[in-house]
N, C-alpha and C positions, 0 to 999 in steps of 0.2 A: 464475578467482581472479587475476587480475593485479592487482585492485586493491584487495590488503588486507585483504580480510573476506572470509568465506563465508556468503552467504545463506540464512537458515531459513526464511522466512517472506516472502511478497509478498503487499502491498497491490494488490488489480484493482477498476478500474474501467470502466465506459463497458458502451455496449450490449452488448457481448461477454460483461461478466460477471454477465450476466442468463441467459442459459442454461445449464442444471446440467450438457447433454454438454460444452460447451464447457470448463467450470470447470474438468471431471473431466479432460477430456483434457487440460488446461494444466498442472493440478496434475502429472499423469503423466509429461508431455513435460520439464518442469523438474526437477521431484523434489521440488517445494517445494510446501510447506501453504501453500494460497490462504486467505485473509482479504478481506472485502469492508463498506468504509465505507459506514454507512448515508447518508452527505452526497450528494446528489444531484447537487452545484454541485462538485464536485472541482477543476476547471479554477480557479476563486474561492479554493477552500480553497488551494490550494497556492502564489496568489500572498498571498493572506492571509499563508501560512506564511514566503514569504519575505519580503514586507513589516517582519512583525513580528520575522524577524532581524535583518534591516537598520535597525532603530531601536535595536535592541536591543548594536549592532554583535557578533551572533554568528554563528558557522556554522549554514548553513543546516542541514544533517543533525542538526546538534548542537539546536538547536530544536525542529524536528520531533520527534525523541524525548521532548521535556519535555512535548509537549501528548497531552493527550487525543482521541482519535478515535474515535467511538460506532461500533461496529462490528455487522454482522449475528451473529447467533446461528449460522449456520452456516460451518463450517471445513471447505474440501477438502484431505484430504490425498492424496496419493499412495498408487497401486495396488500 
């Protein structure tokens, strides 16, 4: 928590995020709720967010929070 915030949720992407056992293990170890974007090209999405923030002279984290990201219906919570 040295960064000044306490995360309550984590967006998880990539090949491992498709595995239900890995999802639950990750949630349990981190103690966080996990959510999964529907967008398969998340690297491109991240680049687009950075470009959008730069074009608007905005901080990337603030810009991202203003965007709508479609998510899977599944939410994994720590057990």
